[in-house]
Each structure stands twice: as structure tokens, then as C-alpha cells.
N, C-alpha and C positions, 0 to 999 in steps of 0.2 A: 192634663191643664193644672192640676195640682202641683206637679213637678216644676212646671214653667213659673208659677207664682213663687213657688219657695226658692227657685233660682240658686241663691247663694248656699242653699242647704242641701240640693238633690242628692249629693253623693257622700252625705257625712252618716256615719254609724252613731246615731244618737243614743247614748247608753245611759245617762243619767240627768238629773234635773235639779239639784240643789246648788245654791249659791251662798257664798259666805265671804265676808270680809273682816279684816282687822287692820287698824291704822299702824302703819309701819313706816313712818317717816315721810319723805319726799313722794315716795310712790309705792303702790301695793296692788296685789292682784286679788280679785274677787273670784274665788273658785266656783266654776261650774263644772262639776266633776263629770268630764266627759260629754256635756251637753253644749252644743253650739248655741250661742246667744242669737236667736233669730231677730229680735228687736229690742232696743234699749231707748228710754227717753228720760229726760229730765223735766222736772215740772217749772214752767216759766216764773211762775210767782214765788216758788219756794225751791230754790236750787239745791237744798240738802235732800229733797225727795226724788228718788229714781225709781223706775219701774223697768223690769227686765222679763222676758219671756224666752222660753226654750221650748223644744218639741215636747217636753214632759211637765211643764207647768209655768207658773206665774209668780213673780217674787216682786216685793217693794222693800225699799230701804227709806228711812226717814232722816238718816244721819250721814248722808253722803258715802254711802257704801260700807259703812263700819259693820253693820249688821243687816241682815235681810230676813224678811218674814215671808212665808209662803201664804198666797192667796188663791184665787182663781175658781171659787166655788160658783158653778155654773157654766164654766169653760170646760168642763170635762169632756174628753173626745175631740177637742179641737186645739190646734196650735195657733197662737196669735202670731202673725206675719207682719202687722203694722200697729203701732199704738199712737195715740194722740191724747195730750192733756189739756184740759180747759184752762186757758191762760188766767181765769178769774178765781178758779177753785182747784187747788192742786189734787183734791181727792176725787175730782170727776174726770173720767177718761174713758176713751173708745178703743175698741180692739177690733181690727179686721182679721179674719181667720181663714183657714184654709178649707172652706166648704161649709161652714156653719154661718156665713154672713158676718154681721157686725153685731157686737155686744157693748154695752154701756155699764160701767160702775160708778156709783156714787159714794163708795166708802174705800177709796184707795185700792181698789182691786180686791177686796175682801170677797166680795159677791158681785155677780154679773147677771145682766138681764138681757135677752134679745132685742135688738134695735134695728131691724132689718125690714121693716114695712116698707113696701114699695120696690125692694131691690127684685131684680129678675136674674141676677147672677151672684153666687154666694162664695166664690173664691175672692177675697178682697186682698189685694196685694199693696195698696197704699191708702192712707187716710190722712187728711190734714184739717185743721180748724182755722178759719178765717179770724186772725187775731184782732182785726179791726171790727168785726161782728161775730163774737164767739158762739152764737148760736147757728151760724152757718158752717157747715162741714161739706167736703168733698171726699168720695171714695171711688177709687179705681179698681176695677175687677177684671177677670177673664173676659175675653170676647170683645175688648175694646170699649167697654162701658164705662162711663163717668157719670156718678150719681151725685146729686146735691140734696142736702137736707137744710131746710131754714128754721127747723124747730128743734135743735139740739138732739137730732137723731130720732125724733119721733116718727118721721115719715121721710121717704126719699123718692126723688123722681130722676129720671136720666136728662142729662143735659142736651145731648143730641146724639145722632148715630153717624157722626162723620169721622170717627177715630179709627177706622179700619177694624180689624178682627183680632189683633194682637192683644195679650194680656197688658193691662197698664201696671206699671211697676214703680212709678215715682210721681209726685204732685209737688208743684211749688206755685204759692200764690205771691204775687207782687204786692208788698204792703203799702207801696207808694201809689200804685195804679189800680184801683179798684176794678175788677172784672178781667184783669190780666192773669191768665193762668197758663203754666207750662206742665205737660204731662210727658213723661217718658214711658215707652213700650218695651216688650220684649220681642224685638225684631224689626220693628218700624221706625224706630228713631224717636223724635221729638215732634210733639205739635205745640202749637200756641194758639190762645184764644183771646181776643180783646173785649169780649162781651159775655163772660162769666160762663163760657162754654156753649153758647148757642151756635157759634160758627168756630171753625178750626182752620188754622194754616199749617200745612205740613212743612217742617224744616227742609232746607236744600242742602246740597253737598254732603259733607261729613256726618250730619245729623239726621239724613233722611232714612237710613237704615241702621241697624245694630240694635243690641240690648242696652237700656239705659238704666242704671241702678240708682242714681241720685241726681237731683238738680238743686243748684244753690244760686241765690241771687245776691251779689255784693251788696253788704250794708252801706257801702260808700256812693254806690251808684247803681240804679236799676237798669242800666244799660249794659252792665257786666254780669253775664250769666256763665256759670260753670256747670259741667256735666261729666259725670263719672260713668263709664260704660264698660262693656266687656272688651271694648277696643282701644281703651286708653282714656284720658282726660282731656276734656275740651273746653274751649273757651269762646264766648261771643262778647263783642264790645258794641253791638248795636241792638241791644235788647232781644237776642235771640233770632235775628234775621239770617245772620251768616255765622259760621262756625270754623275754628281752626284747631288742629292738634296742639296741646299744651302737655306733652308728657316726657319731655327730656329729663332724664334722671331717674325715672321710675323704673323699678326692676320687674314689676308686673304690670301688664296693661289691663288687668281686670280690677277696675277701681269700684269698689263696692259702695262706699260712703264717703262724704267730705264734711268738714267743718271749717268756717272762716272765723278768724279772730275779729270780732266787732271793733276793737281798739286799734287794730292793725289790719286792715282789710286785704292787705296784699299777702298776709299770712295765711296759709291755708293747709289743712292737713287731710291726707288721703289714706283711706284704709283699702288695702288691697288683698289679694289672695294668698300673699306671702309676708306683708310686713305693713308698717305705718310709715308714711313719707310726709315730709313737710317742705313747703315752699314759702319763701319770703318775698318773691317778686312777682306775685299774682300768677303763679303757674308756669312761668317762663322756664324755671329749672326746680329740680326736687332732690331732696337728700333724705337718706333712709335714717329713721330714728333708731336709737339703740335698742328697741325692742328686738330687733334682728330679723332674720329670714325665717321663713316656713311657719309663720303664725298666721293662720287664716282669720281675718279680721272682717266681720260682716257689717259692723256698724260704728259710728263715731258721735259722741255727744259732748258738748262743751258747757262748762258753767257759764251762763250768760253774764253774771256779775263778776266772774273771776276767770278769764279765759285761759289762764295758765292751768287751770284744772280740767282735765279732759278723761273721759271714760270710753273705753272701747270694748264692744263685744266680740268675743273671739271664740274659736272652738276650744279653748282652755277655760273659758269663763268670761268675766268682766276684768279688764285691767284698767288701772288708774295711774295717771301722773298729776303731780301737783306743781310742776315746773316746767310746763309747756313741752313735755316730752324728753327732757334732759335725762331723767332717771325714772325707771320703772323697776318694780321688784315683785318678788314672791311674798307669800305670807305664811304664818304658822296654820297649817292645815288641821292640826290637832285641837280638840276643845275639851274643856273639863266636863265630867260625866253630868254635873248638875245642868249643863246647858242643853242636854238633850231632851227637852220637854217635848211630849208628842202632841199629835193633834194638828189638823189643818190650821194655819195661823200662827203655830208656834215659831219662836225665833231659832233660826236654823244655824246654830253655832257649831254643829257637826254635821256637815252635808254628806260625807261618806256613809255614815251610819243611818242618817235619814234616807239616803237613797237606797241603802241595802234593805231598810225596814219597808220602804215603798214597793221595792222589787219583790220582796218576799210574798207580797200579796197579789202581785201582777204577773212577774215573769223572772226568770233567772237571768241575771247581767252578767255578762263577762267581767272576769277581773281586770282592773286597770294596775299596770305596772307603776311603781312609784319611782320615778327617775327624774333627774333635772333636765328640764326642757334646755337644749344646748344653747338657744339663743335669747333667753330671758335673763336679764342681769339679776342675779340673787340679792336679797337683802341679807347683810351679814349676820350669821347666827340662826337664820331660819331655815326650816327644811325644804326639800325639793317639792317640786309640782307633780301631781299626778297627770300624766300625759294622755289626752284623748286622741282618737283617730282624727287626722287632719282631711278636710275634704279636698278634692282635686280642684286645681286652680281653674 
């Protein structure tokens, strides 16, 4: 079951967990030296604050990814599969983990406390906050369970037992229709509820089966819903009652994440197992962005106040563009010696040495070759990327 919930990461050789960034003009890469980014979020009320997780640790940035700080005390032994940030307080967040249940942090991820009271399943693949009532959260787990908390994670109760047995992999709340929830599953498609999860309707046709990685509701109309799946990208124009394929131009049908431009709702970005693609016509057609092929992209997040700024979690770390995907680049991976302050919570300006130091206390890590990834456009004058193993698509 753990492998199912990890989904995007099951075949990755996760060998390190440090992240770093340095501003380098229009776009730059935040290095996760060999570590696949399992989840990445941006704080709704403070867009310069980012949180990222790998199989080896948790990291936070307060300056739009320019520098990162390692946190995660209390999460040891668990990987965060899903993160959610309180829209009222950018320092309060929740993590769904691979067997440890749910944890909560009130200090921007520095420390974490268990928040799983009432959960009967502890592999948590999805967690969301109701932005209209931020003390209300939903968490999806293995075994087809959807849990609800009405006290900011203090306690949880199951909404119903009508979701089958497949692990829940995605949750979307309709902000304009209280009580309407969409959930995606690993193998049983999409379910919709109109009453906050008390009862459910199973999608028909294309979305009755299959593994769903992401569900997005158009900011222009809650009748328009998008879903990324292991079998392509799909669109509904009737509030999720019926669905149609919307994958023309995609070079991989394994769509792991998506982001919609709120200022131009027909502009959609899709993260796939080999690249990032963009549609400007509501998913009718797609073009590949110049990040190129063979980059496993697990998650996308967009700056809500500046939609041209997009971050993507990949098997190379976190990549960033500031011009809507026109340019992406690499960064200086070296760091001055004085930036190598030790200790949990130190700013990680030298991720290679930090990872080696951590590895020395835990295990021997394989050496990573330093070569330029052939499909990432370099920033002139900056050195190449260390290439991590890429998951199978």
C-alpha cells in the first residue's frame, strides 16, 4: 500500500535530500541532489514562502526559493506525501505521510507534532484545507478512506464508507459550492460528493477507472474540471458528471500535476513523467515547454499573485521559471565555505556537502556524476547539474 500511495516515486532511487537555490535571472533550478521532490506547496497568504519534501527530509524557503532551510524535527522516519498550508497563517501547515498519519507544524516546518487522532489508516496520500473555513480539512488515505477534521487537525472522523477500497490520491474542494468534493483514486477513477462526503457518485465513462493524480477546478467556472491521470489529461464541462480526453499534443500520458493561470483560465500547465507542457486553449491542445524531455516532474505550483512564476518538483530538485515557462535554467551548485553552517535548521547553501555529512552518519550514498542534463537549458556561465536517477514513466 505504501508503494501505491507514493505512486509517482515508487521506482526512484532516492539518494539525497538537500535543496538549494540562487537567483539567476528569468529562471533557475533549486537543486535536490538526487532526491525526488515528493510534494511542494506555496503559502497562499505569502507567496515567497515555499515548502518542499523529499524522501529524506523537509525544507522551507522564505524568499521564493533563493535559499532553503532544513526542518522536519518530529517527522523523522516518515516521508511527506502531501502538504497543505493554512491560508490564514503561512507558518501553519499539515503533512500527510507514508505510514505515520498526519503531522502539524506551527513554526513553518521546523518542528512537527502528530495530528492523527481518529484516523484508522495512516498512509495519507492527499490532504486539503477548506479555504472558506480553514479549520476544516480533508485527508485521503489507503483503503478508500476520506477523513474530515473540523478543528484544525485536532481530531478526525471518516466521512462515509462509499469510496471503494482504492487508495485516495487527490482531493479537490469546490470553493463556490460548499460541500462539493472531488476525490481521485488509485485505480477506481473519480468520485464526487455534494454533501461534504456523506454520499458519493462514481464518475462514468473515462473517469470510472484509472489512477488519478490531480484534480483542478477552473477559476472561471466550477462547471469546468480537469483531471490528470496515468492515462492522460481529461476535462469535464458539466461539473464532473461526464469527462472527455484532452491530451492532444502531450508526449506523456502520465500527468502527475497541473496548474491553472487564474488570470487566463484557459492556460494550463501539466507536469508529466517526462516534461512540462502548456495549453492555452483549455486543454484542447498542448505544447512542450523548453525544460525538454526526460525530466520526471512530480508536482507544479504557481504563485497566486504572479502566475508567470511557476515552481516544479522534479527528480532533479525544484525548478523555477519567472516568465511562464519561456526560460528555465540551472544554477551555481557550489557554495562559499562559510555558508556550510551545520545543525538541523541551518541554511543549506551547500547541499552536496550537507548530504554527504548526513549520509556519513546514516549510510554510504552512491556518487552522483556531475554532467549537464541534456534537456535543461543552462544559464550562461553557470556550471552543470548533478543528474539523479529518473523514475520510470
